[in-house]
Every structure is written in structure tokens, then in C-alpha cells.
N, C-alpha and C positions, 0 to 999 in steps of 0.2 A: 496105816501107811500103804499097805498093799492096795487098799481100795483107791487111793489117789493115783497110783501108777496105772491102774486099770482104766481109770477115767481118762487119763492122759493118753493112754494107748487107743482108747475108743475115739477120742477127738482126732488123733492123727489118722486113724483108719477111716474116719467119716469123710475126710477130704479125698474125694475120688479122683483117680487119674483117668482122663477121658480116653475113650477107645481110639485106636489109630485112625479109623475112618472119620471119626468126628474131628480129629486134628487136621486131616487133610482137607476136609470140607471148610473148616475155618480158615485155613491158608488159602484155599481156592477162592474164597470170597474176597480176600485181600488182593489177589492177583487177576481178578476178572478183566480189568481194564488194560492190563499190560499185554495180554495176548492180542487185543485189538490194535494196540500201538505197534507191536511187532509185525503184525500182518500188514498194516498200512506202510510201514518202512520197507518191508521186503517187497510189497506189491509195487511201490514206486520204483525201486531198483530194477525189478523184473520187467516192468513196462518200459522203462527207458532202454533197457537192453533189447527188448523185442522190437521197439520202434526203430532203434539204431540198426538192428539187423535188416529190417525191411528197407530202410533207406540205402544201406550198403548193397543190398541185393539189386535194387533199382539202378544204382550207379554201375554195378558190374554188368548188368544187362545193357545199359547204355554204352558203356565202353566196348562191350562185345560188338554192338552194332557199328560203332565208329571204326573199329579196326577192320571188321569184315567189309564195310562199305569202302574203305580206302583200298583194300586188296582187290575187291570186285571191280571198282571203277578203274583202277590202274590196269587190270587185266583187259577190261573192255576197251580202254583207250589204246592198249598195245595192239589189239587185233583190228582196230579201226584206224590205222595209220594212213599216211598220204597216198599210198599206192592201192588201197583197197577198192577204190572206185574203178581202177583200170581193169581189174579182172572180174568185176561185177560181184565181188563178195560182199560189198556194202550195198545191199539191195534194199535195205529198209525192213526186211523181215526180222522178227524178233529173234534174238536180242541185238541184231546188227543195226548199225546206223545207216542213214541214206547218203553216206559219203564220209570223208575223213572226220574224225572226232575233233570238235572244237572245245574250248573251255566251257561254253554254255551247255553243249551237249553232255559233257561229263557232269556238270552240276545238276542237270535235269536227271541224268541216270542215277545219281546218288539220291536225289529226292524221291525218285520212283521206288528205290529200294527200301524206303523208310517203313518200318513195321509199326503196329499199334503200340502205344506207350511212349513213342518218341515224337516230340514236337518238331515237325519239319521246318518250322520258321526259325529254329534255333540252331540249324545246321549250316556250317560254312564250308564250302568245298573250294579248294585252291589247286587247280591243276597247273603244272609248269613243265616245260620241256628244257631241262638244263643242258647246256652244251659242255660236255666233258672234254678235258684236255687231250685225252687219248681216243676220243670218239671219232666217228666218220666226219669228213669235211662237210658233207651235205647237211649236217645238223645246224651249221651256222646260217644256212639260207632257208632250209625247209625244216621246221621244228618237229614235225611228227613223221619224219621219214623213217623207213626201216633201218634198224641199227642205232637209232638215236634213243635216248632215255626219256621216259615220261614218268613224272612224279605227281602223285595226288595226295594232298593233305586234307583230311576231314576233321573238323572241329565241332564240338557240340557243347552248348552251355547247359549244364545239368543243374537243376534246382532241387535242393533238399526240401522235403515236406515238413519234417519235424524240427522245431527250433533247438532242441537240445543237441541235435547232431550238427546242424549247420553253424551254430554259434561256435562249435569247437573247431571248425575248419576254415570258415571265412565269415567276414562281417556282413556280406551281402546275401549269403545263403545259396550261392552258386559257385560252381567250379567248372573249369573248361577241360573237357576231355578231348584229346586229340590223338590222331594216329596218321602216319604217312607210309606210303608204299611207292617203290620204284621198280620199273621193269623196262626191259629193252623192247622197242617196238618191233614186231615181227612181220607186220603186214602193211 
């Protein structure tokens, strides 16, 4: 009887337990494809975020131009008022105009400010000389007289490049960025 127990013991001991590195290699063979799938999913999410960041940086750059152009054009119109030709300060030397600023002159000024990366055909400049209730009476007859107000609104139609971004914000892929500025004409 003792002999049978020894044989049973030998049979049990002959079934070997694999070494831990062998076990990990066997498991790794089962998971080889899952790391590729995980990488692909993470890659798609990271690329969407990266492309979104690029588009939003372009939009911020465009909006910075729009707001700066509105301020600069308003200032330019404020120093090129109706009396600037009387004292020869509007003599046509840069950046002065060759006379009082008109709406076309202001639009040209904004177009000339356009940096690279901005499509000048998508810029709309709207200068106005609003008559304020408490403003000088001359403003009702001479729009760009000293003491009157000049207002310049600059709009830019910005187009997103990447479809994942623009589909989230508009169906056409464009948004209108606009800024306005007002100043009192000083000259």
C-alpha cells in the first residue's frame, strides 16, 4: 500500500507548475493585439485634441487682429478729422491721410494692416460717425469734426480647417469674429 501512495505522489509531482516568466509570456501572447487597439484609440483622441488646439489658436490670432485693427483704425480716423487739412497735418506722409478720413480711407487702412495668415477678402470694415445726444452740435452737419465720435467695426469671417472642430460650432465651418472701437475725434 505504501507503494501505491508513492506512485500517486510521483504523478502529482510530475505535473509541473510553470515558471512565472513563462506564465507572463503566455499572457502577453493573448494581449498582443489589445495594446495596438489601445494605442489607436488614444492616438485618435490626442490628434483630435491637437488639431482642435491648432484651430483655436488660429481663431485667437484672427480675433487679436480684428480687435487691434478696430482700435488702430479708430485712432487713425480720430487724428484725421475734418480740420486736419487746415493746419497741414494731413499731408499724406505715413501714416497720415491726404485730408480728412472717409469711410473708404478707413477701409483701406484696415486692409493695409492685414498680416499674413489673414485673408483680406474676408474682412469687413464699417466706420460710422454717430451723433450723440450730448455731443457738439457741429456733429449733425460735419460728421468727422473735432469733438464728434468715430466708431469703427471690423468683422472677419474665420474658417476652421479641421471638420471635427467646425462641426461642433457651426454647420458651415465659419464663424464671424468682430470688434468695434469708439473714440472722440481730436483733430
